[in-house]
N, C-alpha and C positions, 0 to 999 in steps of 0.2 A: 545510666544511673538516674533514678527518679529524683527530681528537684525537691528540696525541703520547702514546705509552704509556711511562710511566716505571716501570721495574722495579728493585726493590731485590733484589739477588742475594747469596747467601751460599754460600761454598765452604769445607768443612772435611774433605775426603776423606782427607788424609794429614797433613802437618806444616805446612801454611800455613793460617792463619786469615785469610780474606779476605771482603771485602764491597765491593759496587760498586753504583752507580746508572747504569743504561743506558737510553737513549731509543731506541725503535724498533729495537732490536737492533743498531744500528750506531754510535751516538754515545755515548761514555763520558763521563759527568759526573764520576765518581770511580772509583778502583780502588785500594783500600787492601789491602795485604798485610802480615800480621805473620808473619815467618818464624821457624821453630824450628831452623834449620840449626845455629846455634852450640851449641844445647843437645844435639842428637843427634850432632854431630861427635865428641864425646868417647866415645860408645858405638859409633862406627863404622857407624851406620845408625839408622833410625827405630825408636824403642821405642814401640809402640802405646799402652801405658798412660800413658806420659809425654806423648805427643802429645795424648791425650784431655784430660788435666788442664790442659794449657796452652791448649787450645781454650776450655775453660770459663772460664779466667781472662781470655782476650783477646777473646772474641766480642762482648761488649757494647760495649767500647771501640772495636773495629774498625768495627762498624755505625754507631756514633755519629759517628766520624770520616768515614765514607763519606757520610753524610747532610750533615754540615757542609761538606765539600769540594764536594759537588754543589749546595750552597745550596738544599736542599729539606727539607721536613719529612716525617714519616711520613704525614701526611694527603695530601701531594702524590703519594704512591706509588699506582700502579694495581694492582700485584700484587707478591707476595713469592715469589722463586724460591730454590730450594736444591738442592744436589747430594745425591742420595739413594743413589748407588752408581755404579760400583764404588768400593771403597776400604776403609779400615780401619773395622770396624764401630763401634767406640767413638768414633772421630773423626767419622764420618758422623752418628751419633746426636746429637752436640752441636749440629751445624748444623741437622739436621732438627727437633729439638725446639724450638730457638730460633725457627726460621722458622714453625713451626706456631703457636707462641704469638703471634707478631706477626700472622699471618694471622687468627687467631681474634679477637684483641683489636681489630684494625683493621677487621675484617669485609671484608678484601681477599682476592682469589683467591690460592690457593697453587699454585705450579707446581713439580713435581719434575723435575729435570734429570739426565740421564745424564752423568757426568763426561767420558766419551770424546766424546760429542756436543758438549760444551762446548769441548773442545780443537779440534774441527773448526770450530766456529762462531767461534773467534778470528779466523779469516780474513775473516769478514764485517765485523769491526771494522776490520781492517787495509785491506781492499779493499772500499770502499763500493759498488762496482758489480758485485761478484762474485755470480753467480747459478748455481744448479745447472743441469745436471749437471756434475760434475767428480770426479776421483779424489783421495783424501786419504790420505797416509801419516801415521799417528799413531805417534809414537815417544817413549816416556817411560820412567821408571823401572819402572813397573808394567805397561805396555801396549805392544804392537807389532802394528799392524793396517795393512792396505792395504784401503781402503774405497771403494766407488762410491756417491757421494751422488746419488741419482736426483732428489730434490726436498727441500725443507726438511723435516727430520724423517724422511726416508725413506732408509734405508741398506741396502747389500748388502755384506757382508763378503766380500772376495775372497781374503784371506789373513791369517793371524795366527800368532803364535809358538806353537810346540808345547812350549816349555819356558820358558827364561828370556826376559824382555823385554830389549830392547837396552840400555836404561838400567841394568837390573839387572846385566847382564854387564859394563858399564863400571864399575859400583861394585865388583863382585867382583874384577875384574882390577886396578883401581886399588889396592885393599886388598892384593892379593897382591904387588904390586911396591913397596909402601910409600908410596903417594901419599896415602892416607887418603880421607875422605869429605867432600863428595860427589865421586864418581869422574869423572863426565862432564866437567866443566870442567877438572879437573886433567889428565886424559888428553889432552884437546884442546890444552891449553897446552904440555905437555911434548913432544907429538908433533911440534911445529914444529921441534924440535931433533934429531929422529930420522930414520932412513931407513926409509920404509914398505915397501921391498923387502928389508929385511935378513933377515926371517924369514917363511917361507911357511906361515902359519897356514891351517887348512882352512876351506872353506865347506861348509855342509850340503848334501847331495844327497839328494833324495827319489826313491823308485821312480816316483812320478807326476811325469813331467817337466814337466807343465803346472801343477803346484802352485805357488801363490804364497805358501805358508806359509813361516815362518821358524823357524830353530833356532839358538840361540846358546850352548847348554850345551856343545856339542862344542868350540867355539873357546875357551871359558873353560877347559875341561879341558886343551886343547892348550897354553895359556899356562902353566898350573900344571905340566904335565909338562915343559915346556921349562925352567922355573925349577928344578925338581928335578934335571933332567939337568945343568944348568950348575953347580948347587951341588955335586953329586956329583963332577963333574970338577974342581971348584975353579976354574972359569973366571969371568972378570969378566962381570957382567950389565950390559948397557946398557939402562937403563930407558926411555930415549927411543926407542930402536929397537923395543923390545917394544911400547910404547904406540902408536907410529906404525904398526907392522905389524898389530897387533890392530885398531886403528881402521879401517885400510884394509879389512881383511877384513869387518868388520861393515858398513861403509858401502857396499862393493861390492854386497853382497847386498840391502841396503835400496834402493839406486838401481836395481838390475837388476829387482827385483820391481815397483817403482813404475812404471818405464817399460813393463814388460810389461802391467801393469794398464791403463795409458792406451791401449795398442794394442788390448787385448782389448775395451775398452768404446768405442773410437773417439772418445776425447775429447782435446782439446789443452790441457787445464789440469790441473795437479796442485798441490794445496795440502799443505804440510807442517805438522804440528802436534805439540805435546807438548814436554817439556823438552829432548829430544835434538835437536829442530829448531833449537836454538841452536848446535849443533856446526858449527864453521867448515868442516871437511872435508866434512861432509854437504851443506852449502849449496853449496860450490864444485862438488862432484861432480854434484849434482842439476842445477844450472844448466848445466853443461857438457854432460851427457847430454840434457837437455831441449832445448838449442839444436841438438844433432845431429839430434834426432827431431822438431823443430817443435812442441815442447811447452812451454808457458809454466809456469814454476815459481814458486809463491807461498809466501812465508814471512812469518809475523807477526813483529812486533818481539819481542825476547827477553822483555820483561815479559809479553807475551801467550802466550809458549811455556810459561812456568812455570805452576804451578797458581795460578789467579786467579779472581776472581768476575765480572769483566767478561765473560769468555767464557760463563759460566753465564747471565748476564743476556741475552746475545745469543741463545743457544739457547732460553731461556725465552720470548723475544718471539715466536718462530715457533710455539712450543707454544701460546701465548696466542691467536694468530690462529686456530689450529685448535680453540680451545676445549677444549684438553686440560688441564683443571683437576684438581688432585689433591685427594683427600678429606683431611680432618684425621686420618684413620687412616694416612696415609702413614708408611711405616717405612723404615729404612735397609736396603739390599740390597747387602751387600759384594761379591757376585759377579754383579751386574747385567750382563746382556749388551747389546751395542750393538743398538739398535732395539727392545728390549723396553719395554713400557709397563706 
């Protein structure tokens, strides 16, 4: 009988301090998240130095709660996993150093996990029978990728943002129209009251027509220009219409590139991951276009879309099976690329 592998996973790449215990990459025994949203809201975005200090304060408590909820001890753990990039360097270092200390003290293997691979792996928790190959659209505050997952731990980046990530554009536009931080959920909510056809915001066009890359800086600038024009004319600004029209422009591009990627790789499954994967319009549009093209669209629960440690534990399990054990010299790599080891 094959022994179950229990992994204690730690995630501190941005402003969530998280720890989880995951069995065999699919079963979550605990998934504890300590969010800093309330702290950073007053600054209008994440302040890296503040995030790092809060991680230091929270990480011990969060790990203890994860073990308690999972009803396991540190001795029951088979490996310690941690996000080591990409992300904010100070925030990453808190998790990496803590995980290294645990690994050394317990004499248990240390597994370094790419944060983006973690987001993709959230789908293995949600869909227990999901197997590669499939296409994944990763959309968050810091990342926008369309990826072909050939096998566990093997990725081909088909397209990525050339400037702002989609979630970053949501935050900037939300701030511009006075909705505040975090922008994604606020734009999603107010958009339900607006007309998505009210304003024709642009979609990025590249010289290479086959490109699956994204660009959201132009649409953000178009929103700012529209606001300036309306203010100069003294005309009333309808925030709901702006939010709905902006959201549609972003989602149209995300959906179009994701469907193109599936056709390119001849796969009939696409998994969506990252914080923006919780966006209701993105979910509805992806399912609609997926149905038209015979493509099954998969979404994790919202708790698995946000930064969390369960997804890191899932990704770590498949690294563990491939004996990709990290040395104790493991360091934070804030600009770590997808697929790099």
